[in-house]
BAFI-3210 file (N, C-alpha, C; in Angstrom, 3 decimals, decimal comma, padded with zeros to 6 digits):
// residues 128
n [1|2|3|4|5|6|7|8|9|10|11|12|13|14|15|16|17|18|19|20|21|22|23|24|25|26|27|28|29|30|31|32|33|34|35|36|37|38|39|40|41|42|43|44|45|46|47|48|49|50|51|52|53|54|55|56|57|58|59|60|61|62|63|64|65|66|67|68|69|70|71|72|73|74|75|76|77|78|79|80|81|82|83|84|85|86|87|88|89|90|91|92|93|94|95|96|97|98|99|100|101|102|103|104|105|106|107|108|109|110|111|112|113|114|115|116|117|118|119|120|121|122|123|124|125|126|127|128]
n.u [-050,797|-049,924|-049,438|-047,414|-046,137|-044,157|-042,400|-040,759|-038,915|-037,205|-035,661|-032,270|-029,131|-025,796|-024,043|-025,911|-028,730|-031,348|-034,293|-035,951|-039,140|-041,018|-044,068|-045,921|-048,986|-051,541|-051,381|-049,194|-046,024|-044,295|-041,732|-039,416|-038,396|-037,367|-036,606|-034,669|-034,584|-033,300|-033,703|-032,167|-032,427|-032,236|-030,821|-030,476|-032,534|-031,272|-029,958|-030,093|-030,293|-031,142|-033,148|-033,527|-035,577|-036,835|-039,072|-037,797|-035,212|-032,279|-032,088|-030,817|-028,710|-028,081|-026,064|-025,489|-022,309|-021,889|-023,283|-022,640|-021,735|-022,740|-025,518|-028,251|-030,307|-033,328|-035,861|-039,141|-041,042|-043,499|-044,703|-044,816|-042,970|-040,246|-037,111|-034,895|-032,081|-030,278|-027,209|-024,599|-025,125|-024,803|-024,613|-024,880|-026,577|-029,078|-032,265|-035,245|-036,549|-037,445|-039,453|-039,506|-040,901|-040,996|-042,219|-040,488|-037,296|-035,235|-033,227|-031,896|-030,972|-030,456|-031,646|-034,174|-036,217|-036,969|-038,729|-042,035|-043,766|-044,174|-043,623|-044,779|-042,721|-040,409|-039,140|-035,762|-033,592|-030,414|-028,545|-025,661]
n.v [-129,592|-127,723|-125,722|-125,127|-122,778|-122,162|-119,574|-117,622|-118,894|-119,420|-118,602|-117,900|-116,344|-117,691|-116,618|-114,801|-113,781|-114,967|-114,843|-116,947|-117,584|-118,832|-119,334|-119,996|-121,402|-121,841|-123,001|-121,075|-121,895|-121,779|-122,592|-124,187|-125,438|-124,600|-125,526|-125,680|-127,739|-129,437|-130,909|-132,201|-133,161|-136,649|-136,970|-137,445|-136,061|-133,255|-131,577|-128,070|-125,590|-124,492|-123,158|-122,528|-121,834|-120,349|-119,033|-116,146|-116,796|-116,718|-116,946|-119,799|-120,720|-122,983|-124,502|-126,237|-127,365|-126,853|-124,539|-122,654|-119,397|-118,345|-118,586|-117,428|-117,936|-116,829|-115,630|-114,293|-113,642|-112,296|-112,466|-115,133|-116,406|-117,807|-117,166|-117,685|-116,422|-116,398|-116,097|-115,522|-117,654|-120,935|-123,201|-125,818|-125,451|-125,714|-126,976|-128,402|-126,646|-127,176|-126,273|-126,978|-127,897|-128,184|-128,776|-128,784|-127,601|-129,243|-132,155|-133,633|-131,229|-131,508|-133,757|-134,787|-136,451|-135,639|-133,619|-133,019|-131,487|-130,227|-128,138|-127,672|-127,177|-125,205|-124,306|-123,787|-122,595|-122,367|-120,899|-121,242]
n.w [-052,271|-054,145|-056,950|-059,765|-062,072|-064,804|-066,521|-069,094|-070,741|-073,907|-077,088|-077,422|-078,182|-077,835|-074,971|-074,225|-072,111|-069,951|-067,933|-065,863|-064,441|-061,707|-060,466|-057,596|-056,613|-054,146|-050,726|-048,790|-047,575|-044,454|-044,353|-046,532|-049,773|-053,056|-056,350|-059,407|-062,200|-065,104|-068,362|-071,086|-074,581|-074,962|-072,617|-069,035|-066,409|-064,663|-061,786|-061,256|-059,713|-056,371|-053,690|-050,260|-047,354|-044,291|-041,777|-040,347|-040,959|-043,023|-046,603|-048,379|-050,966|-053,643|-056,143|-059,210|-060,355|-063,043|-063,644|-061,795|-060,879|-063,188|-063,199|-061,149|-058,392|-056,889|-054,576|-054,169|-051,592|-051,217|-053,689|-054,095|-055,761|-057,520|-059,017|-061,781|-062,821|-065,702|-067,041|-069,493|-071,280|-072,670|-075,496|-074,486|-072,376|-073,330|-072,903|-071,415|-068,797|-065,474|-062,716|-059,255|-056,036|-052,439|-049,077|-046,958|-045,925|-045,517|-046,279|-049,311|-051,635|-054,269|-055,261|-057,215|-056,417|-053,909|-054,173|-054,289|-055,850|-059,108|-061,983|-065,405|-067,135|-069,113|-072,252|-073,041|-075,382|-076,668|-079,061|-081,194]
ca.u [-051,751|-049,209|-049,323|-046,290|-046,181|-042,902|-042,405|-039,499|-038,077|-037,169|-034,461|-031,284|-027,798|-024,768|-023,582|-027,053|-029,332|-032,776|-034,748|-037,093|-039,961|-041,882|-045,041|-046,624|-050,323|-051,876|-050,988|-047,808|-045,331|-043,378|-040,402|-039,432|-037,360|-037,753|-035,436|-034,738|-033,966|-033,404|-033,516|-031,847|-032,779|-031,364|-030,091|-031,255|-032,817|-030,186|-030,155|-029,516|-030,167|-032,194|-033,137|-034,270|-035,922|-037,729|-039,397|-036,746|-033,911|-031,799|-032,153|-029,599|-028,714|-027,231|-025,913|-024,673|-021,016|-021,955|-023,917|-022,162|-021,110|-023,495|-026,937|-028,589|-031,670|-033,833|-037,268|-039,928|-042,090|-044,766|-045,268|-044,744|-042,289|-038,809|-036,533|-033,591|-031,410|-029,282|-026,310|-023,531|-025,690|-024,046|-025,472|-025,132|-027,651|-030,342|-033,010|-036,492|-036,285|-038,579|-039,485|-039,977|-041,075|-041,327|-042,603|-039,382|-036,016|-034,254|-033,094|-031,031|-031,499|-030,151|-032,376|-035,527|-037,164|-037,373|-039,655|-043,311|-044,511|-043,434|-044,274|-044,798|-041,468|-040,304|-038,022|-034,669|-032,743|-029,281|-027,922|-024,270]
ca.v [-128,895|-126,593|-125,715|-124,318|-122,363|-121,559|-118,697|-116,966|-119,615|-118,913|-118,789|-116,852|-116,654|-117,966|-115,421|-114,000|-113,996|-115,175|-114,989|-117,813|-117,342|-119,924|-118,830|-121,053|-121,139|-122,738|-122,542|-120,660|-122,589|-120,955|-123,093|-125,093|-125,320|-124,629|-125,796|-125,751|-128,883|-129,361|-132,147|-132,016|-134,331|-137,800|-136,954|-137,544|-134,823|-132,874|-130,463|-126,797|-124,679|-124,593|-122,159|-122,952|-120,723|-120,533|-117,761|-115,632|-117,299|-116,285|-117,899|-120,507|-121,024|-124,089|-124,519|-127,238|-126,827|-126,445|-123,234|-121,772|-118,195|-117,849|-118,569|-116,971|-118,234|-115,924|-115,836|-113,164|-114,217|-111,610|-112,905|-116,596|-116,636|-118,033|-116,765|-118,188|-115,523|-117,160|-115,251|-116,210|-118,936|-121,766|-124,165|-126,970|-125,124|-125,991|-128,018|-128,004|-126,303|-127,459|-125,765|-127,962|-127,350|-129,060|-128,026|-128,805|-127,147|-130,272|-133,186|-133,315|-130,194|-131,870|-134,971|-134,477|-137,279|-134,958|-132,537|-133,610|-130,608|-129,874|-127,423|-128,357|-126,929|-124,173|-124,623|-122,835|-122,993|-121,465|-121,126|-120,839]
ca.w [-053,122|-054,722|-058,398|-060,207|-063,461|-065,241|-067,678|-069,376|-071,673|-075,262|-077,896|-077,187|-078,686|-076,840|-074,300|-073,832|-070,802|-069,783|-066,562|-065,697|-063,266|-061,272|-059,516|-056,880|-056,103|-053,064|-049,407|-048,625|-046,499|-043,678|-044,645|-047,661|-050,782|-054,453|-057,161|-060,853|-062,841|-066,555|-069,091|-072,493|-075,389|-074,837|-071,357|-067,812|-065,705|-063,783|-060,877|-061,683|-058,583|-055,371|-052,630|-049,080|-046,496|-043,165|-041,137|-039,487|-041,378|-044,320|-047,705|-048,751|-052,383|-054,063|-057,591|-059,863|-060,779|-064,433|-063,781|-060,736|-061,390|-064,336|-062,849|-059,813|-057,983|-055,871|-054,273|-053,710|-050,752|-051,424|-054,959|-054,156|-057,018|-057,534|-060,286|-062,167|-063,745|-066,432|-067,815|-070,227|-071,686|-073,589|-076,191|-073,639|-071,449|-073,996|-072,210|-070,788|-067,406|-064,608|-061,360|-058,286|-054,698|-051,325|-047,888|-046,011|-046,456|-045,208|-047,280|-050,436|-052,514|-055,646|-055,607|-057,646|-055,701|-052,686|-054,538|-054,718|-056,743|-060,323|-063,058|-066,691|-067,814|-070,125|-073,139|-073,233|-076,496|-076,835|-080,354|-081,317]
c.u [-051,147|-049,136|-048,250|-046,415|-044,880|-043,136|-040,993|-038,579|-038,140|-035,880|-033,524|-029,942|-026,833|-024,213|-024,696|-027,608|-030,825|-033,080|-036,015|-037,825|-040,810|-042,788|-045,834|-047,993|-050,670|-051,385|-049,505|-047,200|-044,373|-041,930|-040,496|-038,268|-037,988|-036,484|-035,736|-033,966|-034,104|-033,162|-033,324|-032,230|-031,757|-030,579|-031,044|-031,498|-031,683|-030,555|-029,451|-029,255|-031,327|-032,039|-034,015|-034,505|-036,765|-037,980|-038,271|-035,355|-033,563|-032,019|-030,792|-029,735|-027,713|-027,218|-025,124|-023,385|-021,069|-022,549|-023,438|-021,391|-021,828|-024,982|-027,123|-030,049|-032,077|-035,320|-037,896|-041,098|-043,460|-045,472|-045,317|-044,070|-040,797|-038,303|-035,220|-033,033|-030,260|-028,484|-025,252|-023,972|-024,849|-024,996|-025,801|-026,157|-029,026|-031,035|-034,393|-036,202|-037,557|-038,388|-040,069|-040,041|-041,359|-041,557|-041,512|-038,110|-034,912|-034,285|-032,221|-031,687|-031,317|-030,918|-033,813|-036,591|-037,657|-038,351|-040,959|-044,086|-043,634|-044,279|-044,189|-043,538|-041,555|-039,032|-037,036|-033,773|-031,670|-028,582|-026,488|-024,060]
c.v [-127,615|-126,773|-124,723|-124,024|-121,644|-120,674|-118,190|-117,683|-119,010|-119,250|-117,606|-117,296|-116,927|-116,660|-114,519|-114,401|-114,233|-115,218|-115,820|-117,467|-118,568|-119,395|-119,987|-120,573|-122,198|-122,175|-122,227|-121,347|-121,650|-121,400|-124,051|-124,870|-125,317|-124,786|-125,761|-126,970|-128,718|-130,731|-131,834|-133,271|-135,450|-137,878|-137,079|-136,161|-134,515|-131,651|-129,223|-125,887|-124,890|-123,481|-122,657|-121,759|-121,187|-119,169|-117,353|-116,091|-116,769|-117,373|-118,553|-120,954|-122,124|-124,149|-125,728|-126,588|-126,268|-125,051|-122,229|-120,596|-117,584|-117,691|-118,090|-117,283|-117,265|-116,173|-114,548|-113,737|-113,605|-112,081|-114,421|-117,052|-116,855|-117,728|-117,492|-117,247|-116,268|-116,214|-116,107|-117,593|-119,612|-122,721|-125,389|-126,706|-125,393|-127,179|-127,498|-127,796|-126,455|-126,828|-126,835|-127,337|-128,451|-128,210|-127,964|-128,320|-128,165|-131,372|-132,714|-132,301|-130,531|-133,089|-134,609|-135,289|-136,663|-133,811|-133,137|-132,770|-130,139|-129,061|-128,211|-128,129|-125,810|-124,409|-123,466|-123,374|-121,937|-121,825|-120,631|-119,920]
c.w [-053,673|-056,229|-058,814|-061,692|-063,801|-066,460|-067,921|-070,332|-073,061|-075,957|-077,696|-077,756|-077,545|-076,282|-073,821|-072,481|-070,912|-068,298|-066,541|-064,408|-062,972|-060,181|-058,914|-056,423|-055,074|-051,738|-049,347|-047,408|-045,785|-043,836|-045,820|-048,601|-052,167|-055,277|-058,644|-061,324|-064,343|-067,172|-070,566|-073,271|-075,250|-073,548|-070,175|-067,219|-064,735|-062,952|-061,402|-060,487|-057,628|-054,349|-051,495|-048,172|-045,302|-042,550|-040,189|-039,844|-042,757|-045,363|-047,891|-050,192|-052,703|-055,579|-058,050|-060,343|-062,202|-064,638|-062,749|-061,335|-062,571|-064,016|-061,414|-059,522|-056,876|-055,667|-053,763|-052,928|-051,022|-052,683|-055,101|-055,446|-056,799|-058,940|-060,521|-063,224|-064,387|-067,323|-068,501|-070,677|-072,757|-074,310|-075,342|-072,543|-072,046|-073,344|-071,867|-069,312|-066,590|-063,242|-060,446|-056,900|-053,687|-050,089|-046,838|-046,678|-046,203|-046,251|-048,424|-051,366|-053,985|-056,142|-055,962|-056,947|-054,409|-052,939|-055,044|-055,734|-057,894|-061,279|-064,346|-067,513|-068,836|-070,932|-073,216|-074,337|-076,701|-078,134|-080,350|-082,500]
res [x|x|x|x|x|x|x|x|x|x|x|x|x|x|x|x|x|x|x|x|x|x|x|x|x|x|x|x|x|x|x|x|x|x|x|x|x|x|x|x|x|x|x|x|x|x|x|x|x|x|x|x|x|x|x|x|x|x|x|x|x|x|x|x|x|x|x|x|x|x|x|x|x|x|x|x|x|x|x|x|x|x|x|x|x|x|x|x|x|x|x|x|x|x|x|x|x|x|x|x|x|x|x|x|x|x|x|x|x|x|x|x|x|x|x|x|x|x|x|x|x|x|x|x|x|x|x|x]
***
């Protein structure tokens, strides 16, 4: 019973930056994972980044090779919000970006099938 809302998408020139936000409503989980996926026109959905957590444990971050070093995922427990800071954007980053969540931090972080909750997506367009 988790609802996710993404914000922060838009149009930006190559080399620019955007920060996406995903706010979760519903019961807060003491452990779990949230991730970002994207889908470009004519392409399959692909994993971008994920973050896992549990009470008393450090966060763990995971990134696709295509965005490693450029994107950063983070979470604010008090706000029930996960962020995706995107720097050095490229035209190939153009896609609809989706936020996803699950109640367990275990399992594949890159497999969208392991995330039962999804937002509606936010469009990111990078011009050259």
